[in-house]
Phi, psi and omega in degrees: 000323180295325179292319180294318178297319179294319180294319179294316179298320179295320180294318179295318179296317178297317178296319179295318179295319180296316179297317179298317180296318178296318179296318179294321179296317178296316179298319179296318178297316179298314180294324178295318178296318179297319178296318178298318178297319179295321178297315179297316179299318180296317179296317179296316180297318179296318178297318178295321179297314180298315180298314182295322178293322177297315179297316180299314180297319180296314179295321178296318177299318178295318180295320179293321178295318178297319179297319179295319179296316180296320179296317179295318179295322177297319178296317179296317180295315178300317180295318180293319181288328181292332178285334188245001185269112181287345182277349182284126178293150180295147180272165178302139179093002177096182181289166182285000000 
């Protein structure tokens, strides 16, 4: 009877170890797939960030250049109008 009990216990233990090993293998596969998805997501996000920053810098440079041109044109226009505007009061020290 002791031999049979030992054999049953060994069989139950073997089955438990096998079930545990299968569960761990499945968990490892699931975690590996999740990690692979996270890596792909990170690469895509990083690529989009680089692309978006390049576009932002280019647009910012264009806007700053336009602003500089407009500011220079405004100064030229103000200077030209100040010479010809009869409504402008004379400045200290007399006319230009």
